C-alpha positions as CSV (number, residue, x, y, z in Angstrom):
1,M,-8.7,26.3,-4.5
2,A,-8.6,24.6,-1.1
3,N,-6.0,21.9,-0.5
4,V,-6.2,18.4,1.0
5,W,-6.7,18.7,4.7
6,T,-3.7,18.3,6.9
7,R,-3.5,15.2,9.0
8,E,-4.0,17.4,12.1
9,R,-7.2,18.9,10.7
10,A,-8.5,15.5,9.7
11,W,-8.0,14.1,13.2
12,E,-9.5,17.2,14.8
13,W,-12.6,16.7,12.7
14,Y,-12.8,13.0,13.3
15,N,-12.3,13.2,17.1
16,A,-15.0,15.9,17.3
17,H,-17.6,13.3,16.2
18,P,-18.9,10.3,17.9
19,W,-17.7,7.0,16.5
20,L,-19.3,6.8,13.0
21,R,-21.2,3.6,12.4
22,G,-24.0,2.9,10.1
23,C,-25.0,1.3,6.8
24,N,-25.3,1.8,3.1
25,F,-29.0,2.7,3.0
26,M,-31.8,2.2,0.5
27,G,-35.4,1.7,1.5
28,S,-36.6,-1.9,1.2
29,D,-39.3,-0.9,-1.2
30,C,-36.8,0.5,-3.7
31,A,-35.8,-1.6,-6.7
32,N,-32.8,0.7,-7.3
33,R,-31.6,4.3,-6.8
34,I,-33.9,5.7,-9.4
35,D,-36.8,4.2,-7.4
36,M,-35.4,5.9,-4.3
37,W,-35.1,9.4,-5.6
38,Q,-37.5,10.0,-8.5
39,S,-40.8,11.8,-8.0
40,L,-42.9,8.7,-8.9
41,H,-44.0,7.1,-5.6
42,F,-41.6,9.3,-3.7
43,E,-43.8,10.1,-0.7
44,E,-44.5,6.4,-0.2
45,R,-40.8,5.7,-0.5
46,L,-40.1,8.4,2.1
47,A,-42.6,7.0,4.5
48,V,-40.9,3.6,4.4
49,A,-37.5,5.3,4.8
50,D,-38.8,7.1,7.8
51,E,-39.8,3.9,9.5
52,E,-36.6,2.2,8.6
53,L,-34.4,5.1,9.6
54,A,-36.0,5.0,13.0
55,L,-34.8,1.4,13.2
56,V,-31.3,2.5,12.0
57,A,-31.2,4.8,15.1
58,E,-32.6,2.1,17.4
59,T,-30.0,-0.3,16.2
60,G,-27.3,2.1,17.5
61,F,-26.2,3.6,14.2
62,N,-25.7,7.3,13.7
63,T,-24.9,7.7,10.0
64,I,-25.8,6.2,6.6
65,R,-24.1,6.2,3.2
66,I,-26.4,7.2,0.3
67,I,-25.9,7.4,-3.4
68,P,-28.0,10.1,-5.3
69,E,-28.9,9.2,-8.8
70,Y,-27.6,11.5,-11.5
71,I,-30.3,10.8,-14.1
72,V,-33.1,11.7,-11.7
73,W,-31.3,15.1,-11.2
74,R,-30.9,15.4,-15.0
75,D,-34.5,14.5,-15.9
76,E,-36.4,15.8,-12.9
77,H,-34.1,18.5,-11.5
78,D,-36.4,20.4,-9.2
79,A,-38.2,17.4,-7.9
80,C,-34.9,15.6,-7.3
81,M,-33.4,18.5,-5.3
82,E,-36.6,18.7,-3.2
83,N,-36.6,15.0,-2.6
84,F,-33.0,15.0,-1.5
85,E,-33.8,17.8,1.0
86,K,-36.8,15.9,2.3
87,F,-34.7,12.8,2.8
88,L,-32.0,14.6,4.7
89,T,-34.6,16.1,6.9
90,V,-36.1,12.8,7.8
91,A,-32.7,11.2,8.4
92,A,-31.7,14.2,10.7
93,K,-35.0,13.7,12.6
94,H,-33.6,10.4,13.7
95,G,-30.2,11.7,14.5
96,I,-28.7,10.2,11.3
97,S,-26.1,12.0,9.2
98,C,-25.4,11.1,5.6
99,M,-22.3,10.3,3.7
100,V,-23.0,11.3,0.1
101,V,-21.5,9.4,-2.9
102,F,-21.3,10.9,-6.4
103,G,-19.5,8.8,-9.1
104,N,-19.5,5.1,-9.4
105,D,-17.4,2.8,-11.6
106,C,-19.5,-0.4,-10.7
107,M,-21.3,-0.4,-14.0
108,P,-22.2,-3.3,-16.4
109,P,-21.0,-3.2,-20.0
110,K,-23.3,-2.7,-22.9
111,G,-24.3,-6.0,-24.3
112,E,-26.8,-8.8,-24.1
113,G,-29.3,-8.1,-21.4
114,W,-28.2,-4.5,-20.8
115,R,-30.9,-2.0,-20.2
116,P,-30.4,1.8,-20.2
117,L,-31.6,3.5,-17.0
118,A,-34.8,5.5,-17.3
119,L,-37.3,7.1,-14.9
120,G,-40.7,5.4,-14.4
121,E,-41.7,2.1,-12.9
122,Q,-38.6,0.2,-12.2
123,H,-38.2,-3.4,-13.3
124,Y,-36.4,-5.9,-11.0
125,D,-35.5,-9.5,-11.3
126,W,-36.1,-11.8,-8.3
127,G,-33.2,-13.8,-7.0
128,Y,-30.5,-11.5,-8.2
129,H,-28.2,-9.2,-6.1
130,G,-29.1,-5.7,-7.0
131,G,-32.4,-6.8,-8.6
132,R,-30.9,-7.2,-12.1
133,K,-29.7,-10.2,-14.0
134,N,-27.3,-8.0,-15.9
135,S,-26.0,-5.9,-13.0
136,Q,-22.7,-4.4,-12.0
137,H,-21.9,-7.4,-9.8
138,G,-21.4,-9.9,-12.6
139,S,-18.2,-11.3,-14.2
140,F,-17.3,-9.3,-17.3
141,S,-14.5,-9.5,-19.8
142,T,-15.4,-6.1,-21.4
143,V,-15.4,-2.6,-20.0
144,G,-18.3,-1.2,-17.9
145,Y,-20.3,1.6,-19.6
146,H,-20.7,4.9,-17.8
147,L,-22.6,8.0,-18.8
148,L,-19.4,9.9,-18.0
149,D,-18.0,8.4,-21.3
150,E,-20.4,10.8,-23.1
151,P,-18.8,14.3,-23.2
152,E,-22.1,16.2,-22.8
153,E,-23.2,13.9,-20.0
154,A,-19.9,14.4,-18.3
155,E,-20.4,18.2,-18.3
156,R,-23.8,17.7,-16.7
157,H,-22.3,15.4,-14.1
158,Y,-20.0,18.3,-13.1
159,E,-23.0,20.6,-12.7
160,W,-24.7,18.0,-10.6
161,V,-21.8,17.7,-8.2
162,R,-21.3,21.5,-8.1
163,E,-25.0,22.2,-7.3
164,I,-25.3,19.7,-4.5
165,V,-22.0,20.5,-2.8
166,E,-22.6,24.2,-3.1
167,K,-26.0,23.9,-1.5
168,Y,-24.9,21.7,1.4
169,K,-21.3,22.8,2.0
170,N,-22.1,24.0,5.5
171,D,-24.8,21.5,6.4
172,E,-24.1,19.3,9.3
173,R,-26.6,16.7,8.0
174,I,-23.9,15.8,5.5
175,V,-21.0,14.2,7.3
176,M,-18.7,13.5,4.4
177,W,-18.4,13.6,0.6
178,D,-17.5,10.2,-0.9
179,V,-16.4,11.6,-4.2
180,F,-16.3,8.4,-6.3
181,N,-17.2,4.8,-5.6
182,E,-14.7,2.0,-6.5
183,P,-12.8,3.8,-9.2
184,G,-11.4,1.5,-11.8
185,N,-13.9,-1.3,-11.2
186,S,-15.8,-3.1,-14.0
187,N,-12.5,-3.2,-16.0
188,R,-12.6,0.6,-16.3
189,A,-9.0,1.0,-14.9
190,S,-8.2,4.7,-15.2
191,R,-10.9,5.6,-17.7
192,S,-12.8,7.7,-15.1
193,L,-9.8,9.4,-13.6
194,P,-10.1,12.7,-15.6
195,H,-13.7,13.0,-14.3
196,I,-12.6,12.0,-10.8
197,K,-10.1,14.8,-10.8
198,K,-12.7,17.2,-12.0
199,F,-15.1,16.2,-9.2
200,F,-12.4,16.8,-6.7
201,E,-11.4,20.1,-8.2
202,I,-15.1,21.3,-8.1
203,I,-15.6,20.3,-4.5
204,R,-12.2,21.7,-3.4
205,E,-13.1,25.1,-5.0
206,I,-16.3,25.2,-3.0
207,D,-14.4,24.3,0.1
208,P,-17.1,22.6,2.2
209,V,-16.9,22.1,5.9
210,Q,-17.1,18.3,5.4
211,P,-14.1,16.2,4.5
212,L,-13.6,14.5,1.1
213,T,-12.8,10.8,0.6
214,M,-12.5,8.2,-2.1
215,G,-12.4,4.5,-1.1
216,I,-9.4,2.2,-1.7
217,Y,-10.7,-1.3,-2.3
218,A,-8.3,-3.4,-4.4
219,F,-5.4,-5.1,-2.5
220,P,-3.3,-8.1,-3.2
221,E,-4.5,-11.6,-2.2
222,G,-3.1,-14.1,0.2
223,E,0.6,-14.0,1.0
224,D,1.1,-11.1,-1.5
225,L,-0.7,-8.8,0.9
226,E,1.9,-9.6,3.6
227,H,4.6,-8.2,1.4
228,F,2.6,-5.2,0.1
229,D,3.4,-1.7,1.3
230,I,0.7,0.8,0.5
231,E,3.0,3.8,0.3
232,R,5.6,2.0,-1.8
233,D,3.6,-0.3,-4.0
234,M,0.1,1.2,-4.7
235,A,1.1,3.3,-7.7
236,S,2.2,0.2,-9.6
237,Y,-0.7,-2.0,-8.5
238,P,-2.2,-3.6,-11.7
239,K,-5.3,-1.8,-13.1
240,Y,-6.1,0.1,-10.0
241,G,-2.8,1.7,-9.0
242,E,-3.3,5.1,-10.7
243,V,-6.8,5.8,-9.4
244,Q,-6.1,4.4,-5.9
245,Q,-2.9,6.4,-5.6
246,F,-4.9,9.5,-6.4
247,A,-7.4,8.5,-3.7
248,M,-4.5,8.2,-1.2
249,E,-3.1,11.6,-2.1
250,N,-6.4,13.5,-2.2
251,S,-8.6,12.1,0.5
252,D,-8.9,14.0,3.8
253,I,-10.2,10.9,5.5
254,V,-9.0,7.5,4.4
255,S,-11.8,5.1,3.4
256,F,-11.8,1.6,2.1
257,H,-14.0,-1.4,1.2
258,C,-13.3,-4.9,2.4
259,Y,-15.7,-7.9,2.2
260,G,-12.9,-10.3,3.3
261,S,-12.2,-12.2,6.4
262,L,-11.1,-10.8,9.8
263,E,-7.5,-11.6,9.0
264,R,-7.7,-9.8,5.7
265,N,-9.2,-6.7,7.3
266,V,-6.6,-6.7,10.0
267,M,-3.8,-6.7,7.4
268,I,-5.4,-4.0,5.3
269,I,-6.0,-1.8,8.3
270,K,-2.3,-2.2,9.2
271,Q,-1.4,-0.8,5.7
272,L,-3.9,2.1,5.9
273,K,-2.6,3.2,9.2
274,K,0.7,4.1,7.5
275,L,-1.2,7.0,5.9
276,G,-1.6,8.7,9.3
277,R,-5.2,9.7,8.8
278,P,-8.6,8.6,10.3
279,I,-10.0,5.5,8.6
280,V,-13.5,4.6,7.6
281,N,-14.7,1.4,6.1
282,T,-17.6,2.4,3.8
283,E,-18.5,-1.1,2.6
284,W,-18.4,-4.4,4.6
285,L,-20.5,-7.4,5.6
286,A,-20.5,-10.4,3.3
287,R,-21.4,-13.4,5.5
288,C,-20.8,-16.0,2.8
289,L,-17.2,-14.8,2.6
290,E,-16.5,-14.9,6.4
291,N,-17.1,-11.2,6.8
292,N,-19.5,-11.0,9.7
293,V,-20.8,-8.7,12.4
294,E,-19.5,-10.8,15.2
295,E,-15.8,-10.2,14.2
296,M,-15.9,-7.0,12.1
297,F,-17.9,-4.7,14.3
298,P,-15.7,-5.3,17.5
299,L,-12.6,-4.9,15.3
300,F,-13.8,-1.5,14.0
301,F,-14.6,-0.4,17.6
302,L,-11.2,-1.4,18.9
303,E,-9.4,0.3,16.1
304,G,-11.6,3.4,16.1
305,I,-12.6,2.9,12.5
306,G,-15.9,4.4,11.2
307,N,-17.9,1.9,9.3
308,Y,-20.9,1.4,7.0
309,C,-22.1,-2.2,6.4
310,W,-23.9,-2.8,3.1
311,G,-27.6,-3.0,3.4
312,F,-30.2,-2.7,6.1
313,V,-33.7,-4.1,5.5
314,A,-33.9,-6.8,2.9
315,G,-36.1,-5.8,0.0
316,K,-36.5,-5.4,-3.7
317,Y,-32.8,-4.6,-4.2
318,Q,-32.0,-8.1,-2.9
319,T,-28.5,-7.6,-1.5
320,Y,-29.1,-10.6,0.8
321,E,-28.3,-12.6,-2.4
322,P,-24.6,-13.2,-3.3
323,W,-23.1,-11.2,-6.1
324,N,-23.6,-12.8,-9.5
325,S,-19.8,-13.0,-9.7
326,I,-19.7,-15.2,-6.6
327,W,-22.1,-17.6,-8.2
328,D,-20.0,-17.5,-11.4
329,R,-16.8,-18.4,-9.5
330,Y,-18.5,-21.1,-7.5
331,E,-20.0,-22.8,-10.6
332,K,-16.5,-23.0,-12.0
333,D,-15.0,-24.3,-8.8
334,P,-17.4,-25.9,-6.3
335,N,-14.6,-26.5,-3.9
336,L,-14.5,-22.9,-2.9
337,K,-15.4,-22.8,0.8
338,W,-18.2,-20.2,0.7
339,D,-21.3,-20.6,2.9
340,F,-24.4,-20.1,0.8
341,T,-26.6,-20.9,3.8
342,K,-26.2,-17.3,5.0
343,W,-27.4,-14.0,3.7
344,F,-24.8,-12.0,1.9
345,H,-25.7,-8.5,3.2
346,D,-28.5,-6.8,5.1
347,L,-29.3,-6.8,8.9
348,Y,-33.1,-7.0,9.0
349,R,-35.8,-9.1,7.4
350,P,-38.8,-7.5,5.6
351,S,-40.8,-7.9,8.8
352,L,-38.2,-5.5,10.5
353,R,-37.1,-8.4,12.7
354,P,-33.4,-9.1,12.8
355,Y,-31.8,-11.6,10.4
356,N,-29.8,-12.7,13.4
357,P,-30.7,-11.1,16.8
358,K,-27.2,-11.8,18.1
359,E,-25.8,-9.4,15.5
360,I,-28.0,-6.5,16.6
361,E,-27.1,-7.2,20.3
362,I,-23.4,-6.8,19.4
363,I,-23.9,-3.6,17.4
364,K,-26.0,-2.0,20.2
365,R,-23.5,-3.0,22.9
366,F,-20.4,-1.6,21.2
367,A,-22.3,1.5,19.9
368,A,-23.4,2.3,23.4
369,L,-19.9,1.8,24.8
370,A,-18.5,4.1,22.1
371,D,-21.0,6.8,23.0
372,R,-20.2,6.6,26.7
373,Q,-16.5,6.9,25.9
374,F,-17.1,9.9,23.7
375,E,-19.3,11.6,26.2
376,G,-16.6,11.0,28.9
377,K,-13.9,12.9,27.0
């Protein structure tokens, strides 16, 4: 089985690519990931994606982060694989590479309002981030439910990972494998770790040309972050220490999520640099929380950090709305200084006009500068 890439190999790979910048992508006509990948309405969904991916490229982006949907693969295997290939082809037509995510611990618990995922017409609730009243972005006291908790489903998940990576292990349209999203979230702590280890084991055995990563996203707050040392303290970090320590030790490229302020991002980047590997932020942009294009995008450019903001064109998934957990916290403490006059995520309106033209000007300017620097090497 292949080993974690050396730091030298990771930097050689990273420096051979133009500065990675893009978004987490879902077509604006998709209510969720099932809607994006299933055969029902797929050609219409792909036509919308084609138009919006052209805008991705025009904006100055060169990559997107996408999350395939396991249950579509399980229930419509052949169509799912065909649809995935068609999507990659359309993205590549626009010069867009794809970071592919497999697992995801952002899952709501079973309980009141919970609905199992199923193929077919997709219901969505207006006014809710993620299009669901009971979504993974709420405030929960119980543990999020994952199909991986079912032994037979876990085995099928392993087959899913194996088939996709084996097929695309040498495909330049895939830029990176993001093995598992936010491990430990939804109060799951280390519950998914055995499956995460299996995902990594499967992909390492295949030994793709693309690097592996798993994002670090839980850090101390306030002054505690100033005294935190990622190499010394991560293993003992409450709830997330074990899974994030595994991410640090097994990722070829370091990736992280941060929807916090400029200051918080600077402090986290300072910690991540200690790991000596290239860094990519795979989730950012939360205007209500002082995480904005005007400050974040120039920071990532200056630090040479690849980045994927959340969302692109506002649509049925409604990620311009704040997380439900943000509303929950504000309703308990109205003194929180969050700006609800701004969109949370997303860069473009449904008309394909910018939410804020100044943001797009900044993105285009720094993206062009990065490309000129890369071409001048």
